[in-house]
N, CA, C and O of each residue as an XYZ file, in Angstrom:
672
protein
N      35.394     25.643      7.054
C      34.971     24.376      6.995
C      34.496     23.739      8.271
O      33.626     22.870      8.210
N      34.945     24.063      9.283
C      34.407     23.830     10.410
C      33.111     24.168     10.942
O      32.504     23.553     11.819
N      32.742     25.218     10.323
C      31.259     25.765     10.596
C      30.308     24.997      9.675
O      29.211     24.582     10.049
N      30.906     24.805      8.200
C      30.092     23.958      7.338
C      29.685     22.592      7.920
O      28.523     22.186      7.923
N      30.807     21.874      8.443
C      30.483     20.503      8.944
C      29.593     20.651     10.100
O      28.614     19.920     10.252
N      29.901     21.543     10.882
C      28.872     21.759     12.282
C      27.492     21.923     11.772
O      26.576     21.337     12.349
N      27.273     22.644     10.776
C      25.802     22.905     10.341
C      25.297     21.528      9.898
O      24.069     21.522      9.817
N      25.786     20.536      9.634
C      25.106     19.556      9.137
C      24.565     18.882     10.401
O      23.506     18.275     10.244
N      25.089     18.882     11.592
C      24.481     18.504     12.688
C      23.868     19.219     13.673
O      23.682     18.760     14.800
N      23.477     20.530     13.257
C      22.902     21.546     14.040
C      21.493     21.664     13.946
O      21.046     22.385     13.053
N      20.708     21.072     14.723
C      19.238     20.896     14.420
C      18.577     22.150     14.824
O      19.029     22.836     15.740
N      17.545     22.456     14.181
C      16.656     23.739     14.260
C      15.511     23.393     15.354
O      14.834     24.322     15.794
N      15.291     22.091     15.791
C      14.344     21.901     16.589
C      14.830     20.724     17.586
O      15.794     20.027     17.273
N      14.176     20.540     18.716
C      14.669     19.410     19.703
C      14.421     18.004     18.746
O      13.366     17.862     18.128
N      15.515     16.987     18.699
C      15.431     15.695     18.206
C      14.214     15.102     18.339
O      13.776     14.494     17.363
N      13.433     15.162     19.565
C      12.156     14.426     19.901
C      11.179     15.006     18.864
O      10.317     14.279     18.371
N      11.291     16.258     18.533
C      10.330     16.740     17.419
C      10.170     16.051     16.258
O       9.079     15.774     15.759
N      11.395     15.728     15.755
C      11.436     14.992     14.505
C      11.118     13.446     14.715
O      10.806     12.782     13.726
N      11.179     12.922     15.824
C      10.453     11.571     15.914
C       8.823     11.564     16.149
O       8.101     10.701     15.651
N       8.369     12.575     16.925
C       7.008     13.102     17.121
C       6.354     13.327     15.503
O       5.340     12.742     15.122
N       7.023     14.133     14.790
C       6.598     14.329     13.495
C       6.500     13.131     12.687
O       5.509     12.873     12.003
N       7.462     12.448     12.761
C       7.690     11.166     11.563
C       6.500     10.227     12.300
O       5.653      9.797     11.516
N       6.364      9.915     13.500
C       5.118      9.094     13.907
C       3.935      9.603     13.646
O       3.189      8.775     13.121
N       3.464     10.657     13.811
C       2.258     11.510     13.409
C       2.075     11.312     11.920
O       0.959     10.923     11.575
N       3.084     11.537     10.874
C       2.825     11.531      9.818
C       2.989     10.114      9.111
O       2.526      9.932      7.985
N       3.575      9.249      9.717
C       3.534      7.953      9.242
C       2.347      7.126      9.843
O       2.108      6.164      9.114
N       1.624      7.183     10.810
C       0.461      6.657     11.297
C      -0.683      7.304     10.077
O      -1.279      6.493      9.369
N      -0.933      8.841      9.896
C      -1.860      9.301      9.358
C      -1.806      8.648      7.745
O      -2.736      8.104      7.149
N      -0.442      8.884      7.269
C      -0.401      8.368      5.847
C      -0.715      6.795      5.668
O      -1.344      6.358      4.705
N      -0.168      5.947      6.779
C      -0.557      4.590      6.887
C      -2.115      4.175      6.741
O      -2.548      3.316      5.972
N      -3.042      5.153      7.853
C      -4.343      5.117      7.705
C      -4.896      5.344      6.466
O      -5.688      4.576      5.920
N      -4.448      6.504      5.959
C      -5.105      6.994      4.570
C      -4.814      5.801      3.387
O      -5.731      5.429      2.655
N      -3.598      5.307      3.292
C      -3.127      4.187      2.368
C      -3.950      3.014      2.662
O      -4.295      2.344      1.688
N      -4.324      2.647      3.811
C      -5.312      1.585      4.352
C      -6.444      1.858      3.528
O      -6.777      1.082      2.633
N      -7.030      2.874      3.768
C      -8.458      3.216      3.329
C      -8.780      3.382      1.929
O      -9.881      3.249      1.395
N      -7.556      3.722      1.353
C      -7.737      3.845     -0.087
C      -7.669      2.606     -1.277
O      -7.921      2.788     -2.468
N      -7.328      1.504     -0.751
C      -7.069      0.538     -1.361
C      -5.892     -0.719     -1.369
O      -4.981     -0.851     -0.552
N      -6.148     -1.453     -2.350
C      -5.092     -2.622     -2.295
C      -4.183     -2.825     -3.316
O      -4.035     -3.966     -3.752
N      -3.478     -1.791     -3.820
C      -2.654     -2.087     -5.301
C      -1.202     -2.513     -4.503
O      -0.697     -1.893     -3.567
N      -0.749     -3.596     -5.067
C       0.829     -3.553     -4.896
C       1.469     -2.729     -5.645
O       0.869     -2.007     -6.441
N       2.892     -2.708     -5.495
C       3.885     -1.862     -6.124
C       3.991     -2.088     -7.493
O       4.238     -1.195     -8.304
N       3.793     -3.370     -7.799
C       4.127     -3.936     -9.242
C       2.836     -3.579    -10.172
O       2.840     -3.830    -11.377
N       1.612     -2.907     -9.437
C       0.199     -3.017    -10.217
C       0.015     -1.527    -10.139
O      -1.110     -1.101    -10.398
N       1.056     -0.592     -9.786
C       0.667      0.773     -9.883
C       0.541      1.333    -11.135
O       1.506      1.399    -11.897
N      -0.435      1.700    -11.392
C      -0.611      2.698    -12.744
C       0.128      4.080    -12.745
O       0.557      4.519    -11.678
N       0.298      4.819    -13.981
C       1.283      5.850    -13.848
C       0.668      6.924    -13.032
O       1.360      7.820    -12.550
N      -0.971      6.838    -12.820
C      -1.459      7.925    -11.876
C      -1.111      7.449    -10.453
O      -0.847      8.277     -9.581
N      -1.106      6.200    -10.222
C      -0.492      5.841     -8.700
C       0.712      6.330     -8.208
O       0.978      6.926     -7.164
N       1.603      5.857     -9.445
C       2.874      6.281     -9.089
C       2.960      7.900     -8.929
O       3.618      8.338     -7.985
N       2.392      8.691     -9.712
C       2.215     10.095     -9.444
C       1.872     10.388     -8.114
O       2.680     11.016     -7.430
N       0.884     10.059     -7.681
C       0.073     10.160     -6.325
C       1.182      9.784     -5.159
O       1.380     10.536     -4.205
N       1.732      8.803     -5.306
C       2.901      8.271     -4.174
C       3.994      9.326     -4.280
O       4.368      9.790     -3.203
N       4.587      9.798     -5.414
C       5.703     10.772     -5.482
C       5.119     12.105     -4.721
O       5.696     12.689     -3.804
N       3.685     12.510     -5.371
C       3.348     13.762     -4.864
C       3.030     13.757     -3.450
O       2.932     14.820     -2.838
N       2.838     12.474     -2.808
C       2.420     12.474     -1.608
C       3.634     12.465     -0.712
O       3.565     12.934      0.424
N       4.637     11.994     -1.148
C       5.846     12.335     -0.636
C       6.435     13.644     -0.260
O       7.001     14.002      0.773
N       6.150     14.282     -1.390
C       6.411     15.871     -1.520
C       5.448     16.615     -0.417
O       5.847     17.540      0.290
N       4.483     16.219     -0.388
C       3.272     16.841      0.431
C       3.778     16.744      1.819
O       4.017     17.760      2.471
N       3.956     15.502      2.309
C       4.464     15.342      3.566
C       5.973     15.734      4.085
O       6.361     15.554      5.239
N       6.685     16.253      3.115
C       8.001     16.299      3.586
C       8.042     17.792      4.415
O       8.927     17.827      5.271
N       7.323     18.872      4.305
C       7.376     19.712      5.243
C       6.980     19.334      6.416
O       7.645     19.750      7.365
N       5.947     18.559      6.665
C       5.365     17.957      7.972
C       6.332     17.527      8.460
O       6.507     18.081      9.546
N       7.284     16.626      8.182
C       8.266     15.811      8.687
C       9.629     16.679      8.998
O      10.167     16.439     10.079
N      10.107     17.458      8.327
C      11.304     18.166      8.472
C      11.258     19.602      9.086
O      12.112     20.178      9.759
N      10.183     19.970      8.724
C       9.769     21.434      9.280
C      10.826     22.446      8.623
O      10.862     22.584      7.400
N      11.560     23.047      9.356
C      12.547     24.339      9.020
C      13.764     23.595      8.805
O      14.518     24.071      7.957
N      14.199     22.318      9.499
C      15.460     21.978      9.458
C      15.778     21.259      8.208
O      14.989     20.592      7.539
N      17.197     21.503      7.943
C      17.792     20.989      6.537
C      19.041     20.277      6.856
O      19.833     19.962      5.968
N      19.260     19.988      8.229
C      20.543     19.464      8.553
C      20.443     18.052      8.467
O      19.324     17.574      8.655
N      21.523     17.176      8.186
C      22.017     15.758      7.818
C      21.341     15.077      9.102
O      20.590     14.120      8.918
N      21.573     15.516     10.312
C      21.287     14.836     11.540
C      19.810     14.867     11.466
O      19.249     13.802     11.725
N      18.998     15.987     11.130
C      17.536     15.808     11.297
C      16.994     14.567     10.267
O      16.222     13.673     10.612
N      17.614     14.742      8.868
C      17.066     13.777      7.842
C      17.522     12.221      8.531
O      16.846     11.221      8.288
N      18.464     12.183      9.207
C      18.834     10.769      9.462
C      18.018     10.378     10.844
O      17.834      9.199     11.148
N      17.599     11.353     11.562
C      16.750     10.911     12.690
C      15.436     10.444     12.076
O      15.065      9.286     12.268
N      14.862     11.121     11.494
C      13.572     10.867     10.343
C      13.660      9.789      9.937
O      12.716      9.055     10.232
N      14.841      9.155      9.057
C      14.995      8.059      8.393
C      14.844      6.944      9.537
O      14.074      5.991      9.414
N      15.544      7.128     10.509
C      15.584      6.060     11.438
C      14.167      5.720     12.115
O      13.733      4.581     12.285
N      13.484      7.002     12.493
C      12.306      6.713     13.172
C      11.095      6.041     12.050
O      10.198      5.282     12.418
N      11.272      6.443     10.824
C      10.305      5.975      9.871
C      10.597      4.385      9.617
O       9.730      3.517      9.717
N      12.097      4.129      9.237
C      12.316      2.477      9.170
C      12.084      1.872     10.525
O      11.631      0.729     10.463
N      12.282      2.355     11.756
C      11.547      1.920     12.832
C      10.203      1.706     12.851
O       9.805      0.547     12.969
N       9.424      2.608     12.758
C       8.048      2.367     12.656
C       7.510      1.271     11.640
O       6.605      0.482     11.914
N       8.159      1.324     10.484
C       7.855      0.307      9.698
C       7.789     -1.284     10.024
O       6.991     -2.190      9.787
N       9.203     -1.142     10.778
C       9.792     -2.703     11.340
C       8.598     -2.968     12.317
O       7.926     -3.990     12.182
N       8.325     -2.037     13.317
C       7.519     -2.322     14.496
C       6.002     -2.673     13.862
O       5.285     -3.509     14.411
N       5.601     -1.983     12.703
C       4.137     -2.160     12.266
C       4.384     -3.857     11.652
O       3.624     -4.782     11.939
N       5.402     -3.966     10.918
C       5.613     -5.430     10.293
C       5.434     -6.354     11.654
O       4.449     -7.082     11.767
N       6.411     -6.281     12.640
C       6.289     -7.026     13.934
C       4.943     -7.268     14.343
O       4.583     -8.436     14.495
N       4.119     -6.288     14.550
C       3.137     -6.135     15.250
C       1.997     -7.012     14.631
O       1.211     -7.711     15.270
N       2.050     -6.842     13.194
C       1.129     -7.489     12.247
C       1.352     -9.009     12.194
O       0.445     -9.811     11.971
N       2.630     -9.339     12.416
C       3.047    -10.977     12.497
C       2.613    -11.510     13.498
O       2.365    -12.716     13.467
N       2.404    -10.751     14.663
C       1.814    -11.483     16.206
C       0.594    -11.266     16.620
O       0.075    -11.913     17.529
N      -0.027    -10.241     15.924
C      -1.561     -9.736     16.136
C      -2.391     -9.644     15.175
O      -2.474     -8.666     14.433
N      -3.186    -10.819     15.099
C      -4.288    -10.974     14.027
C      -5.126     -9.696     13.742
O      -5.396     -9.327     12.599
N      -5.473     -9.118     14.752
C      -6.555     -7.947     14.812
C      -5.717     -6.966     14.161
O      -6.238     -6.541     13.130
N      -4.575     -6.464     14.433
C      -3.801     -5.447     14.051
C      -3.388     -5.704     12.534
O      -3.426     -4.803     11.696
N      -3.018     -6.922     12.271
C      -2.928     -7.424     10.933
C      -3.857     -6.981      9.930
O      -3.623     -6.301      8.931
N      -5.134     -7.548     10.406
C      -6.246     -7.364      9.572
C      -6.493     -5.792      9.402
O      -6.867     -5.454      8.280
N      -6.361     -4.951     10.201
C      -6.332     -3.491     10.330
C      -5.556     -2.930      9.209
O      -5.942     -2.118      8.368
N      -4.436     -3.473      9.325
C      -3.203     -3.018      8.366
C      -3.512     -3.401      7.047
O      -3.648     -2.569      6.149
N      -3.655     -4.878      6.845
C      -3.718     -5.464      5.795
C      -4.909     -5.573      4.835
O      -4.970     -5.558      3.605
N      -5.865     -5.692      5.829
C      -7.451     -5.915      5.245
C      -7.585     -7.121      5.224
O      -6.767     -7.884      5.738
N      -8.776     -7.543      4.547
C      -9.214     -9.168      4.167
C      -9.348     -9.248      2.774
O      -9.707     -8.321      2.049
N      -9.025    -10.475      2.393
C      -9.163    -10.847      0.922
C     -10.525    -10.653      0.534
O     -11.375    -10.713      1.423
N     -10.879    -10.428     -0.654
C     -12.221     -9.941     -1.075
C     -12.634    -10.786     -2.520
O     -11.972    -10.784     -3.559
N     -13.787    -11.428     -2.295
C     -14.112    -12.095     -3.373
C     -14.615    -11.495     -4.633
O     -15.768    -11.075     -4.535
N     -14.090    -11.355     -5.709
C     -14.616    -10.687     -6.968
C     -15.351    -11.422     -7.844
O     -16.179    -10.794     -8.504
N     -15.246    -12.775     -8.045
C     -15.937    -13.500     -9.013
C     -15.875    -15.091     -8.444
O     -14.881    -15.658     -7.991
N     -17.235    -15.638     -8.603
C     -17.442    -16.914     -8.253
C     -18.194    -17.811     -9.500
O     -19.151    -17.301    -10.081
N     -17.842    -18.804     -9.778
C     -18.531    -19.759    -10.774
C     -18.671    -18.835    -12.029
O     -19.739    -18.844    -12.641
N     -17.674    -18.066    -12.421
C     -17.930    -17.238    -13.791
C     -18.522    -15.827    -13.455
O     -18.353    -14.839    -14.169
N     -19.234    -15.845    -12.286
C     -20.081    -14.533    -12.021
C     -19.298    -13.465    -11.583
O     -18.802    -13.738    -10.490
N     -18.964    -12.279    -12.020
C     -18.069    -11.238    -11.559
C     -19.061    -10.527    -10.878
O     -20.171    -10.284    -11.353
N     -18.664    -10.183     -9.746
C     -19.224     -9.045     -8.613
C     -18.970     -7.844     -8.972
O     -17.956     -7.417     -8.421
N     -19.618     -6.901     -9.877
C     -19.633     -5.802    -10.398
C     -19.214     -4.575     -9.193
O     -18.338     -3.713     -9.244
N     -20.108     -4.853     -8.234
C     -20.217     -3.851     -7.068
C     -19.172     -4.087     -6.467
O     -18.643     -3.056     -6.052
N     -18.542     -5.163     -6.195
C     -17.340     -5.403     -5.601
C     -16.306     -4.807     -6.204
O     -15.642     -4.060     -5.485
N     -15.961     -4.932     -7.387
C     -15.054     -4.581     -8.467
C     -14.868     -2.811     -8.294
O     -13.829     -2.151     -8.309
N     -16.516     -2.294     -8.102
C     -16.254     -0.931     -8.016
C     -15.998     -0.631     -6.643
O     -15.412      0.417     -6.373
N     -16.369     -1.428     -5.724
C     -15.948     -0.895     -4.201
C     -14.327     -1.022     -3.935
O     -13.767     -0.422     -3.018
N     -13.635     -1.910     -4.889
C     -12.370     -2.225     -4.640
C     -11.436     -1.145     -5.739
O     -10.213     -1.122     -5.875
N     -12.358     -0.388     -6.361
C     -11.708      0.491     -7.517
C     -10.958     -0.284     -8.488
O      -9.868      0.128     -8.883
N     -11.457     -1.376     -8.904
C     -10.868     -2.316    -10.100
C     -11.937     -2.217    -10.989
O     -13.133     -2.424    -10.780
N     -11.141     -1.745    -12.400
C     -12.160     -1.732    -13.495
C     -12.660     -2.917    -14.054
O     -12.004     -3.833    -13.557
N     -13.402     -3.312    -14.753
C     -13.626     -4.417    -15.323
C     -12.580     -4.673    -16.343
O     -12.467     -5.879    -16.563
N     -11.638     -3.792    -17.159
C     -10.842     -4.062    -17.977
C      -9.766     -4.625    -17.238
O      -9.203     -5.663    -17.585
N      -9.390     -3.797    -15.970
C      -8.231     -4.368    -15.234
C      -8.380     -5.750    -14.592
O      -7.436     -6.456    -14.239
N      -9.575     -6.026    -14.494
C      -9.938     -7.482    -13.848
C      -9.820     -8.528    -15.015
O      -9.292     -9.615    -14.779
N     -10.357     -8.194    -16.420
C     -10.057     -8.927    -17.439
C      -8.524     -9.213    -17.761
O      -8.147    -10.340    -18.080
N      -7.689     -8.153    -17.660
C      -6.199     -8.163    -18.195
C      -5.638     -9.257    -16.959
O      -4.765    -10.048    -17.318
N      -6.057     -9.317    -15.689
C      -5.584     -9.869    -14.666
C      -5.866    -11.571    -15.100
O      -5.021    -12.460    -15.213
N      -7.158    -11.640    -15.266
C      -7.648    -13.063    -15.567
C      -6.846    -13.604    -16.936
O      -6.388    -14.741    -17.047
N      -6.775    -12.585    -17.925
C      -5.911    -13.176    -19.021
C      -4.590    -13.392    -18.689
O      -3.989    -14.272    -19.306
N      -3.987    -12.720    -17.782
C      -2.362    -12.773    -17.537
C      -2.478    -14.188    -16.782
O      -1.719    -15.111    -17.078
N      -3.396    -14.300    -15.863
C      -3.179    -15.769    -15.142
C      -3.535    -17.100    -16.111
O      -3.499    -18.255    -15.689
N      -3.806    -16.808    -17.175
C      -4.180    -17.889    -18.331
C      -5.512    -18.438    -18.474
O      -5.653    -19.581    -18.909
N      -6.671    -17.596    -18.089
C      -7.997    -17.739    -18.100
C      -8.396    -16.801    -19.323
O      -8.216    -15.584    -19.360
N      -9.098    -17.760    -20.536
C      -9.539    -16.961    -21.572
C     -10.945    -16.422    -21.354
O     -11.380    -15.384    -21.851
N     -11.662    -17.329    -20.477
C     -13.012    -17.021    -20.205
C     -13.495    -16.952    -18.631
O     -12.814    -17.558    -17.804
N     -14.663    -16.220    -18.206
C     -14.801    -16.211    -17.105
C     -15.338    -17.692    -16.657
O     -15.193    -18.139    -15.519
N     -15.864    -18.257    -17.541
C     -16.614    -19.657    -17.269
C     -15.457    -20.744    -16.700
O     -15.763    -21.794    -16.135
N     -14.105    -20.313    -16.945
C     -13.027    -21.249    -16.577
C     -12.713    -20.971    -14.779
O     -12.003    -21.696    -14.082
N     -13.325    -19.952    -14.397
C     -13.007    -19.570    -12.953
C     -14.015    -19.983    -11.868
O     -15.201    -19.654    -11.889
N     -13.460    -20.700    -10.960
C     -14.596    -21.003     -9.690
C     -14.340    -19.893     -9.077
O     -15.371    -19.225     -9.000
N     -13.341    -19.323     -8.549
C     -13.320    -18.121     -7.716
C     -12.067    -17.169     -7.977
O     -10.922    -17.610     -8.066
N     -12.391    -15.849     -8.087
C     -11.445    -14.716     -7.997
C     -11.311    -14.089     -6.712
O     -12.351    -13.736     -6.156
N     -10.075    -13.867     -6.076
C      -9.926    -13.317     -4.888
C      -8.940    -12.240     -5.034
O      -7.808    -12.454     -5.470
N      -9.459    -10.814     -4.587
C      -8.419     -9.753     -4.285
C      -7.702    -10.172     -2.970
O      -8.319    -10.365     -1.922
N      -6.621    -10.275     -3.073
C      -5.887    -10.705     -1.932
C      -5.363     -9.280     -0.980
O      -5.548     -8.161     -1.460
N      -4.841     -9.410      0.105
C      -4.415     -8.370      0.903
C      -3.121     -7.559      0.114
O      -2.837     -6.371      0.263
N      -2.548     -8.370     -0.608
C      -1.463     -7.840     -1.204
C      -1.765     -6.744     -2.602
O      -1.013     -5.910     -3.106
N      -3.079     -7.113     -2.938
C      -3.473     -6.188     -4.165
C      -3.387     -7.170     -5.371
O      -3.800     -6.729     -6.444
N      -2.906     -8.440     -5.337
C      -2.898     -9.122     -6.238
C      -4.395     -9.966     -6.520
O      -5.040    -10.273     -5.517
N      -4.851    -10.277     -7.659
C      -5.924    -11.154     -7.882
C      -5.527    -12.217     -7.994
O      -4.668    -12.455     -8.843
N      -6.115    -13.372     -7.027
C      -5.549    -14.883     -7.440
C      -7.100    -15.466     -7.955
O      -8.150    -15.013     -7.500
N      -7.035    -16.438     -8.881
C      -7.754    -17.238     -9.695
C      -7.641    -18.639     -9.265
O      -6.559    -19.188     -9.057
N      -8.857    -19.233     -9.129
C      -8.897    -20.652     -8.698
C      -9.698    -21.263     -9.919
O     -10.797    -20.808    -10.236
N      -9.017    -22.460    -10.684
C      -9.949    -22.740    -11.868
C     -11.139    -23.859    -11.195
O     -11.112    -24.597    -10.210
N     -12.097    -23.599    -12.176
C     -13.216    -24.562    -11.971
C     -12.649    -25.994    -12.256
O     -11.807    -26.159    -13.139
N     -13.197    -27.183    -11.379
C     -12.834    -28.460    -11.441
C     -13.818    -29.317    -12.006
O     -13.455    -30.406    -12.449
N     -15.082    -28.957    -12.055
C     -16.133    -29.450    -12.571
C     -16.254    -29.779    -14.159
O     -17.170    -30.401    -14.698
N     -15.098    -29.204    -14.781
C     -15.307    -29.225    -16.343
C     -16.295    -28.219    -16.863
O     -16.317    -27.992    -18.073
N     -17.086    -27.620    -16.073
C     -18.040    -26.561    -16.734
C     -17.359    -25.467    -17.321
O     -16.365    -25.042    -16.732
N     -17.700    -24.967    -18.319
C     -17.018    -23.784    -18.881
C     -18.076    -23.049    -19.765
O     -18.359    -23.136    -20.960
N     -18.576    -22.257    -18.688
C     -19.710    -21.202    -19.350
C     -18.863    -20.440    -20.279
O     -17.673    -20.500    -19.970
N     -19.127    -19.730    -21.342
C     -18.759    -18.734    -22.233
C     -19.342    -17.536    -21.403
O     -20.468    -17.495    -20.908
N     -18.346    -16.544    -21.339
C     -18.869    -15.264    -20.829
C     -17.510    -14.344    -21.245
O     -17.482    -13.138    -20.999
């Protein structure tokens, strides 16, 4: 019994290697996620969810190495949560860092005209855009003054105020 309990806390590598691995994996995955798009968790397609699950599995060995101890997992969890908190705090206090992490809003449509090249650049299909438009309560493009892809991944629609309703 004592040996089994002891193995929970026996590390197969130094504690600082867990921290280093967690920092490196966190930074690389953060940069890759930032470069691949702006979908929020609520907007994940089944394909996106599959990628997230597989991504977690893919980096698991990079994080844990050969160690299967409870202590190793706790060190990793604490490091990842600490990094996430640090990134949040840095983003709140540094505009440049926040812009790097979060990106900038992108205009997808103006005065009823959809910028298809921008949709493609942001990996948003015209069908997904139309679904978001209808969900926001706009039957036609002519009702929209501006459509903006926010840094959160949400599409914000601003209605036309001039009463013009071009049918599109």
